[in-house]
C-alpha positions in Angstrom: -27.3 -7.5 -4.6 -25.4 -10.8 -4.6 -21.7 -10.4 -3.6 -19.1 -11.8 -5.9 -15.9 -13.5 -4.5 -14.1 -10.4 -5.8 -16.2 -7.8 -3.9 -14.9 -8.4 -0.4 -11.2 -8.2 -1.4 -11.9 -5.0 -3.4 -13.6 -3.4 -0.4 -10.7 -4.5 1.8 -8.2 -3.1 -0.6 -10.0 0.3 -0.7 -10.3 0.3 3.0 -6.5 -0.3 3.4 -5.9 2.6 1.0 -8.2 4.9 3.0 -6.5 3.9 6.2 -3.1 4.5 4.8 -4.2 7.9 3.5 -5.7 8.7 6.9 -2.3 8.1 8.6 -0.5 10.3 6.1 -3.2 13.0 6.4 -2.8 12.9 10.3 1.0 12.9 10.2 1.1 15.9 7.9 -2.0 17.7 9.3 -3.5 18.0 5.9 -6.3 20.6 5.7 -9.8 19.2 5.9 -10.7 20.5 2.4 -7.9 18.5 0.9 -8.8 15.3 2.8 -12.5 15.5 1.7 -11.4 16.1 -1.9 -9.0 13.2 -2.0 -11.6 10.8 -0.5 -14.3 12.0 -2.9 -11.9 11.3 -5.8 -11.1 7.8 -4.3 -14.8 7.1 -3.9 -15.6 7.6 -7.6 -13.7 4.5 -8.9 -14.8 2.5 -5.8 -18.5 3.2 -6.5 -18.0 2.6 -10.2 -16.4 -0.7 -9.5 -19.3 -1.7 -7.2 -21.8 -0.9 -9.9 -19.7 -2.8 -12.5 -19.6 -5.8 -10.2 -23.4 -5.6 -10.0 -23.7 -5.5 -13.8 -24.4 -1.8 -14.3 -22.4 0.3 -16.6 -21.6 3.8 -15.5 -18.6 6.0 -16.2 -15.9 5.8 -13.5 -14.2 9.0 -14.6 -13.7 11.9 -12.2 -14.9 15.4 -13.0 -13.4 17.3 -16.0 -10.9 19.4 -13.9 -7.7 17.4 -14.0 -4.5 19.2 -13.0 -1.2 17.4 -13.6 -0.7 14.5 -11.1 2.2 14.6 -8.6 5.3 12.7 -9.8 4.8 10.2 -6.9 1.3 9.5 -8.2 2.5 9.0 -11.7 5.2 6.6 -10.4 2.7 4.5 -8.5 0.3 4.4 -11.5 3.2 3.2 -13.7 4.0 0.5 -11.1 0.4 -0.7 -11.1 0.3 -0.7 -14.9 3.4 -3.0 -15.0 1.9 -5.7 -12.8 0.7 -8.7 -14.8 -3.0 -9.2 -15.0 -4.4 -12.3 -13.2 
């Protein structure tokens, strides 16, 4: 698979997010089951984006069970939606 100029920054961004989550998980002693579930959910869009960069088309959606997001999650998603596209 040929790497795009976008692929390395995407990997670095996801890595930074995982490291940030890891610090929070450790600080609050989050149960293992929660840590694994969060990282599985984060892996879904990462793997979907990798496939999309390689030219494949697969759904990036997570499983059907979708409880209401935490207000902090909604706030961050809103912030990301407001940023101008490059």
